[in-house]
N, C-alpha and C positions, 0 to 999 in steps of 0.2 A: 575594871575596866569598864563595866557595865552600869556605873553609877555615875556618870559624866553630868555635872551640872548644866542646866539649860543655857545656851548660849546668851538668849536675850528675850524679856517678856514671857507672854503665855499665847503666843499667836498658835495658830495653825501646825507649822512646821516645828514649834517648840514641843507640842502634845506629841507629834509623829516621835520626835526624838526621845521624848521621856518614854513613851510606850515602847519604842523600839529598844531603847537601852535597858530595859525592863528585862526583856528577853534573856535567855540563859547565853551563856558565851557560846561564840559561834561553833566552836568544837562540839560542845553538849548538845547545841542547838541539833546539828547534823545528826547525832547520835539519837535524839529524841525523834525525829522525823525517820530516820530508819526504822524505829520500832514502830510508828504510826503506819509505814509502808507495809511492815508484816503483817500488822493487826488488819489493814483495809484488804490486803491481797488476800489472805485467809477468809475474808467476809465475801467480798466480789467474785472470788472463784466460786461460789456456790452458785451462780446464776449463770444462764446461757444469754448469748447476745446475739442479735440479728446483723449487726455490722461486720462487714467483710474487710478483713485487714489486707490492705494494698500489698503488703509484703510478702503474704503468704497466699493469697487468694482464697482463703476459707473463712469461717466465721472466727472473730476475734475471741481469745480464750485469756482469761486473767490468770496467772499462775500463782498458786498459793506458795507461799515462801516459807510457812510454818512447817511443812511436812517434814519428816526424817531426812529425806533425799535431799530436800531443799537446802535444809542446816547444814548438812555437812558438806554440799558443795560450796556453800557459803563460807565455811571454816577453811576449806582445803583449797579454796583460790582466793582468800584473804590476802596473803602477800601479794600475789600477781596483780591482784585488784589494784593495791595499793604502787607497786612498782611502775605499772603500765598506766596509770592516771595520767592524762596527757599534759595537764597545766603545771605537775611537779616537775616532769622532766624538762619543759620549755623554761620554767623560771629558774630552777638550779642551773642548767647549762648557760643562759644568759647572764646569769648574775655571776658566775665564776670569772667572766672576760671583764664585765662592767666592774666588778669588785676589784680587781687587778687597777683598772684604769682609775677607780676612784682613790684607792690606797695611794697610787702614786703621785696624784695630784692632777692627773692630765683633765679629768671631767671638772673639776674645779677651776682649772685655770681658764680651759675652753670657754667656761660659764661666765667667768670674770671679764675675758675679751668679749664676748658676745654681747652682754648687759652693757659693756663699755661703748659699745657702737649702736644700741638697739634703746630708742626711746621706750620709758616704761609706758607711754601711751597706746604703742602697738604691741605690747608683751602678750596680751591675752589673746587678741586674734592671730598672732604668729604661732602661739602655742597650740591653738584650736587648728590651724592650718597642718601643722606639723603632725598633730594626732589623728587626723585625718587621713595624711597621706601615709602614716603607718600601716594603715589597712593592708597595703600592698604586701608588707611582711607577714600577713596573718596574725598570729597574737603577740608579735613582737612589741607591739605598743603598750601592752599591760605591763611588761618588766622593763622596759626601756622609758617610753614618753612619760607616763603616769607619774612615777617616783622623780624624774627631772623636771616636772611640773612644779611641784612643790619645792625643790631646789631653788628653781629660777625665781619663783615669786619670794621666798625667804631672801635671797639674794638681793632682788630689787626693793626690799623693805616691806614688802606686802604678806598677807597672812598665806602660810604655805599650804594650809587645808584648802584654801581657794585655788590655788594653783593645781594641787591634786585633783579637786572636783571639775575644774576647767579641763584639764587632760581626760579625764575620765568621761567626761560630756564628749569630748572629740573622739576619741579611741572607740568606746563602746556605745554611746548614745548616736552617734553619727556613722555608726559601723557600715550603712549602705551609701553614705555620701563620701564620694571619692572620684576625682577626676583621673586618676590612674587606675588602670584596670588591674584587678587582682584576681587571685585564685578562686574568691568569693563567685566571680563572675560565672566562669564556667562550671563550676561545682553546682550552683544553683539551677542553670540553664540545662545541665544534665539531667537533674531530677524532674525538672518543669516539661523537657521534652519526653522523657518516658512516661510521664503523666499523660501528657496531651495524646501521645500514639495510643493510648488506651481506647480513645474515641477515634482518633484519625491515624491510622499507623503511616501515612505518607508525610506528617507533617514534621517540620524542622526548624529549630530555633537558634539563633546566632548568639554566640557566647556573649558577646557584648550587646544584646537587646534591651539592656535597660543602662546603657552607659552613659548616653545624652542626659537622662534624667538623673541618675546618681552624680554626675558631673555637676550640673545646673542646682542640686540639692546643697552643694558646698556653700552657695552664697546665704541660704536662710540660715544653716546651722551654724556658720561661722557669726553672721550678725546677731542671731539669737543666743548663741552660748556666750559671745563676749557683752551682750547687755545684762544677761543674768548673772554672769560671773561680777561684773563692776558694781552692776546698780542693786542686786538681791542677795549674792551669796557674800561678798566682802562686808557690807554694812552689817549683816547679820552675824558674821566672826569677829567683829570689831571689839565684843567683849567677852573672846574666847581665848584667854593667854595662851601662849606657846609655853608648855612646860617640860620641853624637851631636856634630856638629860645633858648636863655640861659636855660629855664627850661628845654628843650629837650636836649639839648648838655649834661647837667649836669647829665643827666639819663643815657649817654652811658657808658658801662661798662669799666675801665680800666684794663690793664695788671698787677695792683699792686697785690702781693701776699696775700692771704686770712689771715683775721686774725683769731687767734684760736677761739674765739666766731664764727665766721663765718662758720670755718671748722665742728666744733661740731653742729651749727645749719644747714648746710648743708647735713653732714651725716645722722642726724635725718630726714631731709626732704627726703632724697634719700631713705631712709628705708622705710619710710611712701609710697614713689611711686613705690618702688620695691615690697612691701607688698600688694600694691592694684593691679599690674601687675598680682602677684602670685596669688592672689585672682580669678581673671578674668580667668587666665588659668585653675585653678581647677575647675572651675564652668564650663567653656565652653569645657572642654576635654571629660567628659562622653558622651555616645552616646545618652543618654537620656536628655541632657541638653536642658533646655529653651532657651539658646541662640542659638540654631540650627533652622534652617528653616524646612519647613515642608517634604523636601527631604533629611533632614538629614545634609547638609551642613553648614558650618561656614561662607563660603565667598560669598554665593549666593545672589543676590539681595534681596530676601524676608527673608533673616535671621535677626532676632532679632539682633544679634551681628553687622552685618553691619548697620542697622538702627539705632543703638545706638553709632555709632563710636563719634559723635560730643559730645553728653552729657558724654562720658566715657572722651574725650579730658578735657571737663569743670572738672570732678572729678579728673582727674589726675593732673591738675596742682592747683585746689583751695585746696585739702586737703594739699599737701606738701608745698603748699605757706603759708597756715596758719600754719602748724608747724614750718617752718623757722621763721616766724614772732614772734610767741612766745617764740621760743629758742634763736633769735638774738636779742630780744628786740625792734624790728620795729614795734610790734603788742601789744597794751596795752589792748585792749578790742574789743568786737565785732564790735563796730563804726568805728574802723578803718580798718574792712575788707569789710564793706559796703562802706567806703570812697573809697576803692581801685576798687570796682566794679563801684561807680560812675564815677570815674577818667576815667576808661576804656571806658564807655559810652560817656562821653563828648567828648572823642576823635575823635568818629566815626560821630559825628554831620553831617559834609559833606558828609560821605558816605551815611548816610541815606536819605539825601535830594536826591543825585544822584540815589540811589536805587528806590526811589518813581517813579521818571520819567522813568527810566530803565524798572521798572516793567510794567508800562503801556504801554511802547512801545513794549515789547516782547509779552506782552499778545494780544495785537492788532495786532501784525505782524503775530501771530500764528492765529487768528481768521480769518484774511483776507484771508488765505489760498496761500498768495502769495510766501511764502517760498517753499511750495509744487509745486507750478507750477515751479519754478524756476529749483527744482531739477528734476521733471519730463522732462521738456524742454532738460536739459543738459544730462540726460540719454538718452532719445530719440536721440539726437544728437550723442551720443558716440554710440548707436546702428546703427545708419543709416550709417556711415562713414566705418564700418565693418574692422577694422584695424587687423593686425597680433597680435598675443597672447601677445607678449611684449608691442606693441604700445597700447593694448587694456587695459593692466594692468597700463601703464602710463596713461592712459585718466581716468581711475577710480580714479588716485591719484589727478588728475588735476581736475576733477569735485567736487571731495570732498574739495579740496583746496577751491574752488569757492564758494560752498554752505556753507562752513563754516564760510565765511565772514558775512552770513545773518543768519544762524540758529546755536545757540551757543551749545544746548545739543548735546553731542555725541549719545547718544541712540536715541534721536528724530529724528537727521539727519539720523542714520542708519535705522529708521525705515520708513523713506520715500525713502530712496536709495536703501535699500538691495531688497526690492519686484521687483525693476526692474533690478537692476545690476546683482544680483546673477544667477536668471533664464537667465538672457540675456548670461552672461558668461559662464554658464553651457552647453548652447546650443552650444558656441566654444569650449568646452573641458576643461573651465577652473574651478577649484573645488571652493565651496564657502568657504573653508579655506584659499585660495589664495587671492581672492575677499577681504575677511575680513581683511587680514594681509594689503592689499594694501590701504584700506579704512582707517584703524589706522595710516598708515604712513602720508597720506595727512591730516587727522584730526588733529593729535598732531604737525605737522610741523608747521601750520597757526594759531594755538589758540592764539599764543602771540603777533599777529600783528593786532587783530580784536577789536576795541574799543566798539564792540556789544558783545563781551563775556560777561556776566554778572558779572564776576569778576575783569575785566578790570579797572573799576572805584574805586576799592578798590588798586589798584597797584597804581593808581595815587596819592592815598592819602598816601600810605606808602611812596613814593618819596618826597612828599611835606614836611613830617617830617624833611628832611634834606635839600631841595632845595626847598624853597618856592613857586617858579615860576614854577615849573613843569607842563606841560599841556601835552595833548594826544601827541602831535609830540612829546616830549621828549621820553615817554615810547616806541612809535612806533620805534623811531630812534635807541633807545637802544637796542632793540628786534630784529630788521630786520635782522642783520648779523647773529643772533642765528636761526632765521626762514629760512633763505636762505641756509645757511649751512647745518642744520637739512634736509630740504627737498632734497637737493641734495645727500647729503652722504646717508641718510637713504634709499631714493629710489634706489641708486646704491648699498647699501648693501642688499636689499630686492632681487634686480635682481642677483647679486652674489649668494645668499644664495639659489635664486631659481635654478640657473646655475649648483650649486655643488649637487643640490638634497638633501639638508639638511632638516631633518624633521622639518615642521614648529611647530607642537605641538603634544599631544597626538592624537592617531588615525586619523590622517590629512593626506591629500594629496595635489598635485598640479594639477592633472588632474581628470576630471570627465568623 
């Protein structure tokens, strides 16, 4: 897995790939990093720090994880840590439904029908746009859109790894580019408002304070992603043969026209999916709907609708998948449905192994407080150099990129940075709305190149379905052009947006 031959030449990206693929297996890498965290925690716990932890109001303390009490807490909580690892449950539940839809042939028939009416010329921007909109469903894009990107490109006669890279760029690299409000908006706004009230207790922020900017960001992200996929990634993959197993290759949809039976079954399954969507809309629309949160919103972090996105995806695929199976004759009894679920789980065995070690590492890294110390040290440095407004905003983006390498969660990262950055920039006359927008640019642009991002191992697994020797370096090399381009262009876009004085969102401003 870690000895993939370079795709082409000896350029910079190929060097990245070779170096990255010489790293240990992702599972072993997470274990090695766990050891590093233990040792680092024991070392840095010996010192006192002047930085105040915004979460506690007291001086930050690094916890020594090598004490007998810490080690016994680690072993006693190991099962709970693994079982409660958020990406694991999301992936497994969603794949149960998607697995049935794939096993019965519903997904393949739908893709054949879609590709039959879609020009291959616009396949890339269409996939990017779908990936961006998937943010409204939280982490759903990682388990739904990204693997379908590989399948769609393969079906169109293009390299499947290019499709996976394109979808990954849209889902994760463009995480803060979305014209549809998502639960991320009120989540970040809530943290920003609490941080701003440290300095100004009367200040309130609108949950959609960055919505205009994130909506406008869709255009440069789609255009950049389109160019990079078609002009950089695919040419580089030209000499990377697809060596998937025969059984995997045989499941790739073709562009052959649908048979009459398939068309009928697809129509019935599509009707079932549409009826399910209509039922959800009808039940969610009323003001007193049980899908709404305590504040009456549907997209707020605490709303049952947002918390039910993954179960709804499960139902959205398993129901039409079953309908299609019986109508097309690919399902004879309930045993076929269970077989579809079983096959989907067997394909995730490697991911489950990696998730185990990733869960332990992430939990111990958080328990050590090393991530918090890094964030506070970086923010303190930014405050000390006292740059002009533009330079300070660029510094926010830079420190976010750095911290993003170590802390994957967008909300957790912002909970650490916001109480320092927002009051600091308010003192410089920069509004919390602008600081939050700068954070979103830095966070999104570097999501796709950090192996410590919880879903990164899953991307490696998706790629291995088509190129067996795919390693960490392969994925990083594929995504680095997207990351660099997004970071530079998106930063310039934010500065231009600011320069023209365009509104960032509802009830937002640039100056405080």
